[in-house]
C-alpha positions in Angstrom: -76.7 -148.7 3.0 -78.2 -145.7 5.0 -81.2 -144.0 4.5 -80.0 -141.4 2.4 -77.9 -143.9 0.1 -81.0 -145.9 -0.1 -83.4 -142.8 -1.1 -80.4 -141.8 -4.0 -80.8 -145.0 -5.4 -84.3 -145.3 -5.5 -84.4 -142.0 -7.1 -81.9 -143.0 -9.8 -84.1 -146.2 -10.5 -87.3 -144.2 -10.7 -85.6 -141.7 -13.0 -84.3 -144.3 -15.7 -87.6 -146.4 -15.4 -89.5 -142.8 -16.3 -87.1 -142.1 -18.9 -87.5 -145.8 -20.6 -91.4 -145.3 -20.4 -91.4 -141.9 -22.0 -88.9 -143.4 -24.6 -86.2 -140.8 -23.7 -83.8 -144.0 -23.2 -84.0 -146.7 -26.0 -83.1 -150.3 -25.7 -79.6 -150.8 -26.2 -78.7 -146.9 -24.8 -75.5 -147.2 -23.0 -75.7 -145.9 -19.2 -72.7 -143.7 -18.1 -72.0 -144.2 -14.5 -70.4 -140.9 -14.1 -73.1 -138.8 -16.1 -75.5 -140.3 -13.7 -73.5 -139.6 -10.6 -73.0 -136.0 -11.6 -76.8 -135.4 -12.4 -78.0 -136.8 -9.0 -74.8 -135.7 -7.2 -74.3 -139.0 -5.9 -71.1 -141.5 -5.9 -70.4 -143.9 -8.8 -71.0 -146.5 -6.0 -74.7 -145.4 -5.5 -75.1 -145.2 -9.5 -73.8 -149.0 -9.6 -76.2 -150.1 -6.8 -79.1 -148.4 -8.7 -77.6 -150.2 -11.7 -77.7 -153.6 -10.3 -81.1 -153.1 -8.9 -82.4 -152.4 -12.4 -80.4 -155.4 -13.7 -82.7 -157.6 -11.4 -85.8 -156.0 -12.6 -84.4 -157.2 -16.3 -84.6 -153.4 -17.5 -80.9 -153.2 -17.7 -78.0 -155.3 -18.8 -74.9 -155.2 -17.1 -71.6 -156.2 -19.0 -68.3 -156.8 -17.8 -65.6 -154.2 -18.9 -68.4 -152.8 -21.1 -70.8 -151.1 -18.6 -74.4 -150.8 -18.2 -77.0 -150.7 -21.1 -80.8 -150.6 -21.2 -82.0 -154.4 -22.1 -83.3 -155.1 -25.6 -86.3 -157.5 -25.5 -87.0 -159.4 -28.4 -90.3 -160.8 -29.6 -89.1 -164.3 -29.6 -88.1 -163.9 -25.8 -91.6 -162.5 -24.9 -93.3 -165.2 -26.5 -91.1 -168.2 -24.8 -91.7 -166.2 -21.6 -95.7 -166.2 -22.0 -95.3 -169.9 -23.1 -93.7 -171.1 -20.1 -96.3 -168.7 -17.9 -99.1 -170.7 -19.4 -97.6 -174.2 -18.3 -96.4 -173.0 -14.7 -99.6 -170.7 -13.8 -102.0 -173.6 -15.1 -100.6 -175.5 -12.4 -100.5 -173.1 -9.8 -104.2 -172.0 -10.1 -105.0 -175.8 -9.9 -103.2 -175.9 -6.5 -104.4 -172.6 -5.2 -108.1 -173.6 -6.0 -107.7 -176.5 -3.3 -105.7 -174.3 -0.9 -107.0 -170.7 -1.1 -108.6 -169.1 2.1 -110.9 -166.1 3.3 -107.7 -164.1 4.0 -105.8 -165.1 0.7 -108.9 -163.7 -1.1 -108.7 -160.6 0.8 -105.1 -160.1 0.2 -105.4 -160.6 -3.6 -108.7 -158.3 -3.2 -106.6 -155.6 -1.9 -103.8 -156.1 -4.3 -106.4 -155.9 -7.2 -107.7 -152.2 -5.7 -104.0 -151.4 -5.5 -103.7 -152.0 -9.2 -106.5 -150.0 -10.0 -105.6 -147.1 -8.2 -102.2 -147.0 -9.9 -103.8 -147.4 -13.5 -106.2 -144.6 -12.5 -103.2 -142.2 -11.6 -101.5 -143.4 -15.2 -98.4 -144.6 -12.8 -96.8 -146.6 -15.7 -94.0 -148.0 -13.3 -96.4 -148.8 -10.2 -99.3 -150.3 -12.5 -96.9 -152.5 -14.3 -95.4 -154.0 -11.0 -98.5 -154.3 -9.4 -100.0 -156.2 -12.5 -97.1 -158.7 -12.6 -97.2 -158.9 -9.1 -100.7 -160.2 -8.9 -99.2 -163.3 -10.4 -96.5 -163.6 -7.8 -98.7 -163.1 -4.9 -100.6 -166.3 -6.3 -97.5 -168.1 -5.8 -96.7 -166.6 -2.3 -100.1 -167.7 -1.2 -99.0 -171.4 -1.9 -96.0 -170.8 0.1 -93.5 -172.6 -2.3 -90.3 -170.2 -2.5 -89.0 -171.7 -5.5 -92.3 -171.2 -7.4 -92.4 -167.5 -6.2 -88.8 -167.0 -7.3 -89.6 -168.6 -10.6 -92.5 -166.1 -11.1 -90.5 -163.1 -10.0 -88.0 -164.0 -13.0 -90.5 -164.8 -15.2 -92.5 -161.5 -14.9 -89.5 -159.5 -14.5 -88.3 -160.5 -18.0 -91.7 -159.2 -19.5 -91.3 -155.9 -17.5 -89.2 -153.8 -20.0 -91.5 -154.6 -22.9 -94.4 -154.1 -20.8 -93.3 -150.5 -19.6 -92.7 -149.6 -23.6 -95.7 -151.0 -25.0 -98.6 -151.4 -22.6 -101.2 -148.6 -23.1 -103.3 -147.3 -20.3 -106.4 -149.3 -21.8 -104.6 -152.5 -22.0 -103.6 -152.2 -18.0 -107.2 -151.4 -17.2 -108.1 -154.5 -19.6 -105.7 -156.4 -17.3 -106.7 -155.1 -14.1 -110.5 -156.5 -14.9 -109.3 -159.8 -16.0 -107.5 -160.0 -12.8 -111.0 -159.5 -10.9 -112.7 -162.3 -13.1 -109.8 -164.8 -12.1 -110.0 -163.9 -8.8 -113.7 -164.7 -8.6 -113.2 -168.1 -10.4 -110.6 -168.9 -7.8 -113.4 -167.9 -5.0 -115.7 -170.1 -6.5 -113.5 -172.8 -6.7 -113.9 -173.2 -10.4 -110.7 -174.2 -11.6 -111.8 -175.0 -15.2 -112.9 -171.4 -15.8 -109.7 -169.9 -13.9 -107.6 -171.7 -16.2 -109.7 -170.5 -19.0 -109.4 -167.0 -18.0 -105.7 -167.1 -17.4 -105.0 -168.6 -20.8 -107.4 -165.6 -22.2 -105.6 -163.1 -20.0 -101.9 -164.2 -21.0 -102.8 -164.4 -24.5 -104.4 -160.9 -24.6 -101.4 -159.5 -22.8 -99.1 -161.4 -24.9 -100.6 -160.2 -28.2 -100.7 -156.5 -27.0 -97.2 -156.5 -26.3 -95.6 -158.2 -29.3 -98.2 -156.5 -31.8 -97.0 -153.0 -30.6 -93.2 -154.4 -30.7 -93.5 -155.6 -34.1 -95.2 -152.2 -35.3 -92.3 -150.3 -33.7 -89.7 -152.5 -35.2 -91.5 -152.3 -38.9 -91.7 -148.4 -38.5 -87.9 -148.3 -37.9 -86.8 -151.0 -40.2 -85.2 -152.9 -37.4 -85.2 -156.9 -37.6 -87.1 -158.6 -34.8 
């Protein structure tokens, strides 16, 4: 893929994410390749590349012979994902407390600063990715490729519901909670780090599922 194709693909991905955030595209909406191609003046091949990238992010569902659709996250799926995250990340922190070094702390601090900057800009797409990637970066520090891939999969599956329902205040609170978790890791205080992690995940889960439930009740759609 050359530079112009990459730029076009990224522009389409960004535009669709923005439309989801602004609720211009609803869960289940069909994404028509020809319409998207005409709007951006690109081939259907480039559109397919963008839709595939969105499917990797779990924002779009690709169905053979039917096309592409905005994903439809369910409350049950969100709760199941957070349950798995609590199990996996608790073990991850227990290893991280033993292995984390000064350069790792600096890396996580820089990441948290990038989160905070995105929150201040109200850049919903960037802040969502950065807030989730904090957990992926912790896995990367351990150097376990399988764990990194698992964390990427878990956080990607939370991304659509977060884009749609996490407020600016929620995002700011998550950033502050990441600061607290990092302080506990820096102090090698495993019990506190795990306690803070569980509180953090429970808070994020409740924020998202409560808003999703409210939206479904408002529109009379079953969960």
